[in-house]
C-alpha positions, -999 to 999 in steps of 0.1 A, spaced: -719 -631 -566 -727 -654 -597 -736 -623 -616 -706 -608 -616 -691 -637 -638 -695 -614 -670 -681 -588 -652 -648 -600 -634 -631 -635 -643 -619 -638 -609 -656 -636 -595 -656 -671 -579 -629 -656 -552 -659 -630 -542 -672 -661 -522 -645 -668 -499 -646 -627 -490 -664 -617 -464 -663 -582 -474 -679 -590 -511 -705 -611 -494 -715 -584 -467 -715 -558 -495 -739 -576 -515 -761 -586 -482 -764 -545 -473 -770 -536 -506 -801 -565 -513 -814 -554 -481 -813 -517 -486 -824 -518 -527 -841 -546 -533 -829 -579 -551 -848 -569 -583 -827 -535 -583 -796 -550 -575 -800 -576 -604 -806 -549 -628 -777 -531 -620 -752 -555 -619 -768 -566 -655 -756 -533 -670 -722 -530 -654 -708 -547 -688 -722 -518 -708 -714 -492 -685 -679 -506 -676 -668 -499 -713 -685 -463 -713 -666 -430 -710 -669 -410 -681 -688 -443 -664 -675 -454 -628 -660 -488 -634 -672 -516 -609 -661 -550 -609 -667 -561 -575 -695 -559 -551 -674 -538 -528 -667 -515 -556 -704 -514 -567 -712 -503 -532 -687 -478 -528 -698 -463 -561 -732 -466 -567 -743 -433 -562 -718 -424 -590 -735 -449 -613 -769 -442 -608 -761 -406 -616 -741 -418 -645 -772 -441 -656 -796 -410 -652 -775 -385 -673 -773 -412 -699 -808 -416 -702 -814 -375 -702 -793 -375 -730 -813 -402 -751 -844 -389 -742 -832 -352 -755 -839 -334 -722 -816 -305 -715 -810 -294 -682 -814 -258 -674 -795 -237 -651 -812 -216 -623 
């Protein structure tokens, strides 16, 4: 929850909210602590980018995780100069 400090000034309220805590627990169990730390770490940047999902709470991260991963992959593809070929 402390990692959301740079994303949401109300992050301290997440400690009291069991929904927010449970979301983090599930994501750590499913994806691992390191991966979750990495994803939360890029939120300040992605939240300002056009077409990126805006994620400001653990609950939103859990619900929009797939959208965030797809967005990151698209951005990586653009930066690497890859083009997607339609079949």
